[in-house]
C-alpha positions as CSV (number, residue, x, y, z in Angstrom):
1,X,27.8,4.3,11.0
2,X,26.6,6.3,14.0
3,X,23.7,8.8,14.4
4,X,23.8,11.6,17.0
5,X,20.2,12.0,18.3
6,X,20.8,15.7,19.2
7,X,22.0,16.3,15.7
8,X,19.0,14.5,14.2
9,X,16.6,16.5,16.3
10,X,18.3,19.7,15.2
11,X,18.0,18.6,11.6
12,X,14.3,17.9,12.1
13,X,13.7,21.5,13.5
14,X,15.5,22.9,10.6
15,X,13.4,20.9,8.1
16,X,10.2,22.1,9.9
17,X,11.2,25.7,9.5
18,X,12.4,25.4,5.9
19,X,9.5,23.2,4.6
20,X,6.5,24.4,6.6
21,X,4.4,24.8,3.5
22,X,4.6,21.1,2.3
23,X,4.3,20.1,6.0
24,X,0.9,21.8,6.3
25,X,-0.2,20.6,2.8
26,X,0.6,17.0,3.5
27,X,-0.9,17.3,7.0
28,X,-4.1,18.1,5.3
29,X,-3.8,15.0,3.1
30,X,-2.6,12.6,5.8
31,X,-4.4,13.8,8.9
32,X,-7.3,16.2,8.2
33,X,-8.8,14.2,5.3
34,X,-8.7,10.8,7.1
35,X,-10.1,12.5,10.2
36,X,-13.0,13.8,8.2
37,X,-13.6,10.4,6.6
38,X,-13.6,8.8,10.0
39,X,-16.1,11.3,11.2
40,X,-18.4,10.4,8.3
41,X,-18.5,6.8,9.4
42,X,-20.6,6.3,12.6
43,X,-18.8,3.1,13.6
44,X,-15.4,4.8,13.5
45,X,-16.5,8.2,15.0
46,X,-14.9,9.3,18.3
47,X,-18.2,9.1,20.1
48,X,-18.7,5.5,19.0
49,X,-15.2,4.5,20.0
50,X,-15.6,6.2,23.4
51,X,-19.0,4.6,23.9
52,X,-17.5,1.2,23.1
53,X,-14.7,1.7,25.6
54,X,-16.8,3.2,28.4
55,X,-19.8,0.8,28.2
56,X,-19.0,-2.2,25.9
57,X,-22.0,-4.2,27.2
58,X,-24.4,-1.4,26.1
59,X,-22.8,-0.7,22.7
60,X,-24.5,-2.2,19.7
61,X,-22.7,-2.4,16.4
62,X,-25.1,-1.9,13.5
63,X,-24.4,-2.2,9.8
64,X,-21.7,-4.1,7.9
65,X,-18.1,-4.1,9.0
66,X,-16.9,-4.1,5.4
67,X,-17.5,-0.4,5.0
68,X,-15.4,0.6,8.1
69,X,-12.6,-1.8,7.1
70,X,-12.6,-0.4,3.6
71,X,-12.4,3.1,5.0
72,X,-9.5,2.1,7.3
73,X,-7.6,0.9,4.3
74,X,-8.2,4.2,2.4
75,X,-7.1,6.3,5.4
76,X,-4.0,4.2,6.0
77,X,-3.1,4.6,2.4
78,X,-3.6,8.4,2.5
79,X,-1.5,8.6,5.6
80,X,1.4,6.6,4.2
81,X,1.2,8.6,0.9
82,X,1.3,11.9,2.8
83,X,4.4,10.7,4.8
84,X,6.3,9.6,1.7
85,X,5.3,12.8,-0.2
86,X,6.6,14.9,2.7
87,X,9.8,13.0,2.9
88,X,10.2,13.5,-0.8
89,X,9.6,17.2,-0.5
90,X,12.1,17.6,2.3
91,X,14.9,15.1,1.3
92,X,14.9,14.9,-2.5
93,X,17.7,16.8,-4.2
94,X,15.2,18.5,-6.5
95,X,11.6,19.1,-5.8
96,X,9.2,18.2,-8.6
97,X,6.1,19.8,-7.2
98,X,3.1,18.7,-5.2
99,X,1.4,16.7,-8.0
100,X,4.5,14.6,-8.6
101,X,5.2,14.2,-4.9
102,X,1.6,13.0,-4.2
103,X,1.8,10.5,-7.2
104,X,5.1,9.2,-5.8
105,X,3.6,9.1,-2.3
106,X,0.6,7.0,-3.4
107,X,2.7,4.4,-5.2
108,X,5.6,4.2,-2.7
109,X,3.4,4.7,0.3
110,X,1.2,1.8,-0.7
111,X,4.2,-0.5,-1.2
112,X,5.6,0.7,2.2
113,X,2.3,0.0,3.9
114,X,1.9,-3.5,2.5
115,X,5.5,-4.4,3.3
116,X,5.1,-3.1,6.9
117,X,1.8,-5.0,7.4
118,X,3.4,-8.2,6.2
119,X,6.5,-7.7,8.2
120,X,4.7,-6.9,11.5
121,X,2.2,-9.7,10.9
122,X,5.1,-12.2,10.6
123,X,6.8,-10.8,13.7
124,X,3.5,-11.0,15.6
125,X,3.0,-14.6,14.5
126,X,6.5,-15.6,15.6
127,X,6.1,-13.8,19.0
128,X,2.7,-15.5,19.6
129,X,4.1,-19.0,19.0
130,X,5.6,-19.4,22.5
131,X,2.3,-18.5,24.1
132,X,0.4,-20.8,21.7
133,X,2.6,-23.7,22.5
134,X,2.6,-23.1,26.3
135,X,-0.3,-21.3,28.1
136,X,-2.5,-20.8,25.0
137,X,-3.6,-17.4,23.5
138,X,-6.8,-17.2,25.5
139,X,-4.8,-17.1,28.8
140,X,-2.1,-14.8,27.3
141,X,-4.8,-12.3,26.2
142,X,-6.9,-12.4,29.4
143,X,-7.0,-8.9,30.8
144,X,-5.3,-8.3,34.2
145,X,-3.4,-11.5,34.5
146,X,0.4,-11.5,35.0
147,X,1.0,-13.4,31.7
148,X,-1.1,-10.9,29.8
149,X,0.7,-7.9,31.4
150,X,4.1,-9.5,30.7
151,X,3.1,-10.2,27.1
152,X,2.0,-6.6,26.6
153,X,5.2,-5.2,28.0
154,X,7.2,-7.6,25.8
155,X,5.3,-6.6,22.7
156,X,5.7,-2.9,23.5
157,X,9.5,-3.2,24.0
158,X,10.0,-5.3,20.9
159,X,7.8,-2.9,18.8
160,X,9.8,0.1,20.0
161,X,13.0,-1.6,19.1
162,X,11.8,-2.6,15.6
163,X,10.6,0.9,15.0
164,X,14.0,2.2,16.0
165,X,15.8,-0.1,13.6
166,X,13.4,0.6,10.7
167,X,12.7,4.3,11.3
168,X,14.9,5.4,8.3
169,X,13.0,3.2,5.8
170,X,10.6,5.9,4.5
171,X,13.2,8.7,4.3
172,X,15.7,6.4,2.5
173,X,13.0,5.5,0.0
174,X,12.0,9.2,-0.6
175,X,15.5,10.5,-0.8
176,X,16.4,8.0,-3.5
177,X,13.1,8.1,-5.2
178,X,12.6,4.3,-4.6
179,X,9.3,2.6,-5.1
180,X,10.1,-0.6,-3.4
181,X,10.8,-0.7,0.4
182,X,12.8,-3.9,0.7
183,X,16.2,-2.4,0.0
184,X,15.3,0.6,2.2
185,X,14.4,-1.7,5.1
186,X,17.8,-3.4,4.8
187,X,19.6,-0.1,4.6
188,X,17.8,1.3,7.6
189,X,18.7,-1.9,9.6
190,X,22.3,-1.4,8.6
191,X,22.4,2.4,9.4
192,X,20.8,2.0,12.8
193,X,23.0,-0.9,14.1
194,X,25.3,1.2,16.2
195,X,22.8,3.8,17.6
196,X,20.0,1.2,18.0
197,X,19.7,1.5,21.8
198,X,19.6,5.3,21.8
199,X,17.0,5.2,19.0
200,X,15.1,2.6,21.0
201,X,15.1,4.9,24.0
202,X,13.8,7.7,21.8
203,X,11.0,5.6,20.3
204,X,10.0,4.2,23.7
205,X,9.9,7.7,25.2
206,X,7.8,9.0,22.3
207,X,5.4,6.0,22.6
208,X,5.0,6.7,26.3
209,X,4.3,10.4,25.8
210,X,1.8,9.7,23.0
211,X,0.0,7.0,25.1
212,X,-0.2,9.4,28.1
213,X,-1.6,12.2,25.9
214,X,-4.1,9.9,24.2
215,X,-5.3,8.7,27.7
216,X,-5.7,12.2,28.9
217,X,-7.6,13.3,25.8
218,X,-9.7,10.2,26.0
219,X,-10.6,10.7,29.6
220,X,-11.5,14.4,29.0
221,X,-13.6,13.6,26.0
222,X,-15.4,10.8,27.8
223,X,-16.1,13.1,30.7
224,X,-17.6,15.6,28.4
225,X,-19.8,13.0,26.6
226,X,-21.0,11.6,29.9
227,X,-21.9,15.2,31.0
228,X,-25.0,15.1,28.8
229,X,-26.4,17.9,26.7
230,X,-24.8,20.7,28.8
231,X,-21.4,19.4,27.8
232,X,-22.3,18.6,24.2
233,X,-20.8,21.8,22.7
234,X,-17.5,21.2,24.5
235,X,-17.5,17.5,23.5
236,X,-18.0,18.6,19.9
237,X,-15.1,21.1,20.2
238,X,-12.9,18.3,21.4
239,X,-12.6,17.3,17.7
240,X,-10.3,20.3,17.2
241,X,-8.1,19.1,20.1
242,X,-7.8,15.6,18.6
243,X,-7.1,17.0,15.2
244,X,-4.3,19.2,16.6
245,X,-2.9,16.3,18.5
246,X,-2.7,14.0,15.5
247,X,-1.3,16.8,13.4
248,X,1.6,17.2,15.9
249,X,2.1,13.4,15.9
250,X,2.2,13.4,12.1
251,X,4.9,16.2,12.2
252,X,6.9,14.3,14.7
253,X,6.8,10.9,13.0
254,X,7.9,12.4,9.7
255,X,10.3,15.2,10.6
256,X,12.3,13.3,13.3
257,X,13.1,10.3,11.0
258,X,14.0,12.7,8.2
259,X,16.3,14.6,10.6
260,X,17.9,11.3,11.8
261,X,18.4,10.3,8.2
262,X,20.2,13.5,7.4
263,X,22.3,13.0,10.6
264,X,23.2,9.6,9.4
265,X,24.6,11.0,6.1
266,X,28.4,11.6,6.0
267,X,28.8,15.3,6.9
268,X,25.1,15.9,7.5
269,X,24.0,19.5,7.3
270,X,26.4,22.1,8.5
271,X,23.6,24.6,8.8
272,X,22.3,22.7,11.9
273,X,25.2,24.0,13.9
274,X,25.4,27.5,12.3
């Protein structure tokens, strides 16, 4: 089974134009709501993150870490629920409405999140074994060393390849109304076998673009914060920029896999070439 990348991107554009209402609705659930929840937690606010990155020696963490971790879990669940709900809205044969899609997304999204965490934890453990048995993790994680750089490059490449092989998991679950992700993981692995290197190049290019955009926004936001009170209004306005950026990322990571899933179906959508 092969997947034409151009065809998948055409399908994604068509899904965006046909289902823009659920896209906006689930963007509110998966992006805007978590963003507001993060903003309510001082430790996870953008100002705190930037302060930690710019001057880690001057940053002091106050309060319990349990609250932020609990909030991270809630936001991750909301994000996964919104993604599964959007895939259900765009790929299911018959839409059952927002309430049913959200309920499905909460159940299937939680299962998808847990399975993904367990899978990537296992992969991370296996990849760390050679470093543990040879140079040790402290040397491998030391910043700026050749071993640390090589390790980071290796993890980035393997992560992009795994994302390419498993990118259809969520759409497969939603299209079939499945609640468990194991069979969907296996089916995604099977469907992406032939086009895996093209999908790998697509995932790697996307990761590079996102990383570059995050770095630029990060530098701009940091510059505004360091500018003092005169730059304070502009720094506060940067929240809108971050929100727009993460909204675009949400649209990309949901619609592109949905388009690739439709392109992997026998016959696909003839309307993409109309």
